N, C-alpha and C positions, 0 to 999 in steps of 0.2 A: 370379099366377106363371105364366110361360110354360113349357110342357112340351117336352122333347126326345124322346128315344127312350122309347117306352112311356109310363109315368106319372112318369118321372124329370124333375126340373127341368132345363131346358135349360142354365141357368147357375147354379152354386152358388159362393158366396163363403164360404170357411172363414177366419174372422177370429179371430186370437189367436196368441200366441207360445209356447204350451206345445207343443213340437215333437211329442211322441208323440201327444197327443190330436189335434193338427192332422193328422198323418199318418193316424191312424185314421179321422178324418172324411173325408178324401180317399178312403181305401180303402173306406169304407162306400158312397160314391157309386158307385165302380166295381163293387162287389159288387151294388148295387141294379140297375145296368144289366144285369149278367150274369144276375141272378135273373129278369129279364124275358125272358130268352132271346136277347138280342142278342149276336152274336159280333163285338164291336167291337174295333178295334185301339186300344191305349192309347199316346198320345204324351205322354211325361213330359218337360216343358221347364223350364228355369230362366229366370226373368223377365229377367235381364240379358242373356240370349243370344237372346231372341225377336226376330226381324227383322220389319220392316214387311211386311205381306202374308202372313206365314206362317200366322196364324190363319185368314185368308180361304181360303188354299189348303187347309188341313187340314179345314176345315168345309164346303168346297164339295161339292155332291152328286156322287157317283161314277157313272160309266156302268154300273158293275157292282153298284151298290147297297151299296157298302161303308159301314160305319158306324164312327164314331170317338169316342173319349174323349180330350179334350185337357186335360191337367193342367198348370197353370202354377204352379210353386212360386216362392217369393220374389217374388211378383207386385208388391211395392212397387218392384222394380228395373226394371219395364217402362219403355221409353222413352215419351215423351209421345205420339208419333204412334201407337205401338202401343196405348197406353191408350185413345186415341180410337177405334181400330179395335175394341177389345174392347167398349167401351161401346156403340158402334153395333151390334155383333153382338148384345149382350145385349138390346137393344131389339127386335130382329127376328131371332131365332135360327132356324136350320134344323131340319129334322126328323131328320136323320141324324147328329147330333153332340150330345155333352154336353160342356160346358166346366166345369172346376173350377179355381177361383183360390184359392191359399193366400196369405194376407196376414197379417203379424204384428200389424197395428194400428199406431198411431202416425201421425205427420203425413206421412211419406214415402209417396208413392203414394195420398194421400187422394182425389185426383181420381178414381182408379179405384174406390175403395170407394164414394164418393158416387154416381158415375155408374151403376155396376151395380145399386146399391140402388134408385135412381130408376127404372131400367129394369125392375125387378121380379125381380131375381135372388133366389134362395133364399139366406138367410144362416144359417150355422152358426157360433156363437160358442164358442170354447174358452177357458177361463179358466186363467191361470197359477196353479199351486199354490205358495203362498209360505210356508205355515205347516206346522209338523210335524203338527198335527192333521189337516190336509187330506191330507197324504201317508199318514197312518195310514188315513184313510177310503179313499183310493185303493187301498191294499193290501187292505183288507177287501172292497171292491167287486170288485177284480181276482180274488180268490179266490172270492167269492160267485157271480160270473158263470158259473163252471164247476160250480156245485152243491156247493161245499165251503164250509168256514168256517175262520177262524183266530182264535185267542184274542187278546185285547188285548195280553197280555204277549208273545206270539209276533210280533205285528205290530210292536210296538215294537223287539223284538230284531232283526227283519229290517231295519227302517229303520236301526238302529244299525250293523248289519253291512254293509249294501250302500251306504248313503248316499241322497242325495235325488234322484238322477237317475231319472226315471220309467221310462226304457227298462230300466235295470238292475233296478229294482224289479219291473217287469212280467215280465221274464225270470226273475228269482229266484222269483216266485210260481208261474210255469208249471213250473219245475223241481221246486219243493217238492211241488206237487200230483202231478206225474208220479212222483217218487221215493217219496213216502210212501204214496200210495194211500189215505190216511185221509180220511174225511169232514171231520174236524176236525184242524187243524194246531196243534200246541202248541209251546211254547218249546223243548222238548227236541229236536224235529225241526229247528228252525232252527239250534240250536247244533251238532247233529250234522252237518248239511249244510255249514255254513260253517267248520267246523274245518279248519285246514291249507290254506286256499286262497291263501295269500299268495305262494307261490313264484313263480308266473307268472300274470299277469292277462290277460284278453281284450284289454285295451288295449295290452299289449306286442305281442301278435300283430297287432293292427290297425295300430299304428304301423309295424311292419316291412313289412306288406303294402302299405300305401299308398305307402311309400317305395321299393317295388320290390325289396326284399331277399328274394328267393325262398327261398334256402337257410336263412337265419336265421328267416324267418317260419314255414316248415314245421317246423323243428326246435323252435321255441318252442311252436308249436301242439301238436305231439305230446307235449311235456313238460307243457303245461298240462292236456291231457286225461288224461295218466298220473297227475297229482297231484290230480285230482278237480275241475278247473274244469269247470263244466257247459257243454255245447255251446251252450245257448241264451244264456248269458252272453257267449260268444265271438262269436256272431252279432250280439248287441246291440252289442258294442264295435265290430265291423266296420261295422255300420250307422251308428253314431254318428260314427266317424271319417270315413266318406265324406260324411255329411251336413254335417259341419263344413267339409270341403273345398268342398262345393257352395255353402254359405252365404258363405264367405270369397271364393270365386272371383267371386261376383256383386257384391262390394263394390269401391269405387274403390281402385285399387292404391296411390295416394298418400295415402289417408286414414289419419289417426292411429289407432293401435290402441286407445287409451283412449277416443277418440270413438266408435269402432265397437262397443265392448264392449256398451253398452246397446242399440244398434240391432240387433245380431246375437244378443244374449242369451248372449254368450260372454265369459269373462275375457280380458284382454289377452294373457296368456301363451299361451292356447290359440289365439288369432288369429295370434300370431307363429309358433307351431308349424305351423299349417295353411298359412300363407303359404310356409313353407319346404318343406312336403310337396307343395305344389301343383306344384312344378317337375316337368315331364314329364306333367302331366295336361291333358286337353282336355275340353270339355263332353260330347262323345259318349261318350268312354271312361268318364267319371264316371257318366253315365246307365246305361250297360251294366253297370258294376260294382255300382251300387245295385240294379238288377234282379236280378243274380246273388245278392246277399245276401238279397233278398226271397224268392227261391226256396229258398235254404238255410234260411231261417227256417221255411218250411213243412216241409222235409225233417227238420230236427232236432226238430220238434214232432209227429212221427208220420207225416209224408207220405212219408218214405223209410225204408229198412231199415238204413242205416249212416251215423250222424251224423258219424263221424270221416272217412269217405270224402267225404261232402258238404262238410265244412269244408275239407278239403285241396283239393278241386276248386274251391271258391269262392275260396280264397286264390290259387290259380294263375290263376283267371279275373280277379281284381282286378288282379294284377300284369301279366297279358297285355293289359289294356285301358288301361294307361298309354300316353300318346301316343308313337307311334313304335315300339311293340312289335308 
């Protein structure tokens, strides 16, 4: 395996369509580079928007010794000539860049997967969680990684209350740990925390924000916070909404929604909704909005002093980054 900056693999392929776990694997590589002391700039790109020569430009040595981390999400959508460029780079990478490729698996873009594997790229595989028991294990591990525990009954109650989306489950676990302060989380804590959450959801706020409806989005955000919706759940919904837009934006516009459903891991109705919401968005604006939500995630989990302010600022930033704003 060829090394890039420090002891980090020069090229990492994150393979699998479990979105949260894939995002975490990408984040782990970035954190690994940072831990090595490198002050590298992160370039977060969408596969369908990468142009020929762009990777070469971003990985070329700088006169000032600048270092770079190039993240390419939805790498299955890379054009053929760019795939060839990536594979060529993977075989002979530079010393001042680390490249991370996120690919959901499947036949699309298989030439990229095969090529970078043969070139010696590091491969991180994330597995889709399809069974209720696997999601229960995810909840227990999510709580355990912070030094806490959750009873089997409480884990089941949380799954029943939140649903199967891993982002929502992870956010709910974080909030429970923060709110209870208990080493062991029981069923009563889950019931107490989730009582009366139905008035406004984070998804309501997210839909209004990505559609550019500033007044309504901020009004619903304030109401959601007032009725007890946890800030981490709102951040999770904002992240999920923007990720859906990014995934759908890279798909062919004339492709049938039912055909895209399995490829994108989204139900047809959600693809239709994202296509409608994409009006007014461009790739650069999406990238900046996603980065703003990542910052908000840190702030509501203890990195900031005022989660409500952080969320209002994030909603305003999302709306401001729609194309033409």
